[in-house]
N, C-alpha and C positions, 0 to 999 in steps of 0.2 A: 506494499500498499504507499502509497506516496503523498504529499500538502504541497502546495504550491509559497512559496517566498517570494513577496513581492519587498524588492526593494528603490525606497525611496534618493534620488543623487543629489546631490547640490554642489557646489566651489568644482572642481580640477574633475572629479566624475563624470557627472553632467556636461562638463564642457568637452572633454576630451569622448561620453559617448553620444554624444548630441542630442540626448533625451530626457527628460527629470525622470524613469523609474528603466525598471530591470525586471526581468518575472523570472524563476526559477523553477524547477522539482527537483524536490527532494525526496528518498526516506522517510518515513513517521517518525520519533525518536531523534532525530538527526541535530546537531547538536550547532547553534549556531556557528563554531568555528569549520564543522562542517561546513556551513551555504559560506560560506566567507571564503574556504580553500575553492569549492566548486564553481561560487560567481568568477576568482583569480583561473580559473581553467577559463572561463564561459567568453569574458574579456580580458585578456595577460595583460591587456594596454592600461588595466586602473591599480596591478595589483602591485603595485609599491604603493600607491596611496593605502591602498584596503589595509596591508600589512602595516601604516601609523595609525589606521583609523579605530575610533567607535564604534559601538552600535548602538541604537533607541529601537524601543521598544514603546507602546504605548507615552510619546514622551519619559523614558525615564531610560538609561544608560543599563545596558544587561550587560553580561560576560557571558564571554566565548565558550562553557561548558552550561550554559540554558540551554535546558533541550525541547526541541519543539519539536509539538506532537498536534498540532490541526495547522490549515490556511492562516500565513503570519504577513503583518505588514511591517517592515523595517524602513533604519532610516540612517542610512552611512554620513557621520558627522565625521566630515575629512579635517584635519592637522591644519590650525591655520594662523600666515604668520602674520609677522608684523611690531608695531611695540609703538 
């Protein structure tokens, strides 16, 4: 059985891919880490940014070992430089 995971994109990933969201299908009970790894394989051009990004679900940061057992919408929070 599989679930659908939608990623909302902002900043660099959105700019590089030219879209505001992407969707992947992963097995039920996949971790966030597994989803990010799958996304990196599908879109290698944003892998470097994904490696440094945080992930949010329902407006809260979540850990990479969080397990998803139903369809989800996640947001990739890219690192921001400045000062």
